[in-house]
N, C-alpha and C positions, 0 to 999 in steps of 0.2 A: 502494498498500500504505500503512495506516495502522500506525503505532507504536504500543503502547501506552505509558502514561506510567508511567514507572518511579520515580520522585521528583515527589512534588508540592513545589512552590516556597511556601512560605506567605508572606503578606502581611505587609511590617514596618511597624510603627506607630512613624512617625519625629514625630509632636508633640512626643516632649520636647525637640527644636528649639527649637521656637516659644515653648515655655513656659517657657525657663531663661534666664539672664540668663549672658552670655562668662563673667561671673567665677564660678559655678558648673563651672567645667571644667577638670580637669586635665590638664595636659599633660606628657608624658613622651619625651624623644628618645631612643634608643639607638645612640649612636653607630657602636658596632661591628654592630649590623645594618642601620644607616641606615634607622629604622623609628620615625615619631613615634607616640604613642601619646594620643588625648584620651578624656578619661572624663569624664562628667557625676558631678561630686560624688567619688566614689572607682571605685578600679579595681575591676570587677565579680569576683566571687569565680567564676561561671562563667557565659561567653558563647560564644555560636556567631558562625561569622563568614559575612559575605557579601558577595563579592566585588561591585562597584559599578563601577569603572573608573578606568584609571591607577595601578593599585596600592592604591586605596582601598576597605578593606575597613568594613562597617559590622558593630560588635560588639552583640550585642541578644541578649535573654534569651530564651531557649528555650520556657521555659514561657508567657510574656504576650508574645513576639513585640515589646517595646519596645527600641528601637534605645537602647544604653547609653552608645556612643562609636564611636571610630574610629580605624582603624589604617592608617596610609599607610606604605607600603614603598618602600624607592629614596627617600625622601624628598630628601637633597641632591641625591645623582647625577641624578634625572630630575623629582622633583616640584617645585620649588624654579623648575628651571630651564623646564619646559615652562607654569608660571602663575607669570608673572613678579611679579604682585601680590603672592602670597605670598613669593617670594623677597625681595621689599623688607620687608616685615613681618617678614620671619625675621630679616633682617641687624640690622634696629632692634633687635629683641629680645635684651636680653641674656641669659647663661645663668642668672643668678639671678631671671630671668622678673618683670622689675617691672610692678605692677599695670597701669599704664595701656598698656605695651608688648604687655604680654601681653593683655589686652582685643582689642586691636586685632588681635591675630595670629589670635587665636579667633576674631572675627569673618570676618575675612578667608576663615579655612579653614571655616568654615560655611556661606559664602556660596558658595565654589566648590564644596564637597562637594555642596550640597543640588541644582546642576546637574546629579549622577550619580542623584540618585533616580528609580525608576521613576515613572510616572504612578500612582497608586493610589488615586484621589478623593479624598476626605474627609482621609484620613492620609497625603498627600503634603504637602510643605512648599513645594513650588513654589508656589502661589496663598498661602500662609500668611507673613506677615511674620517675619523674624529680627531677635534681638534688636540692639535698638540699642547 
């Protein structure tokens, strides 16, 4: 039996990741929610969410489908434990986000999250270099 498609899942545009520098991102950690937010340039006024994997959501503009950032739930409790390289970078980064260590943290986060992206042809960053 074939079931009708109830909701079409749009193809997201991840190219922003390869076009920007790690210093272009804003990191906001909410300790009460244990959630880390990563925004490109500024927190978006309106963003839709798409679940990727391991508590990571892509935040995207619903009109353009361009990814504007990420939300990572249960960040300290699960995510940094599961991905040790992120835990190491997170512990090195002081709360006031020194530029050098913040840049390293963003690079490690983006490289890890890139592995969660679906293969979507030219718009996927799997085959694209990440910012150095």
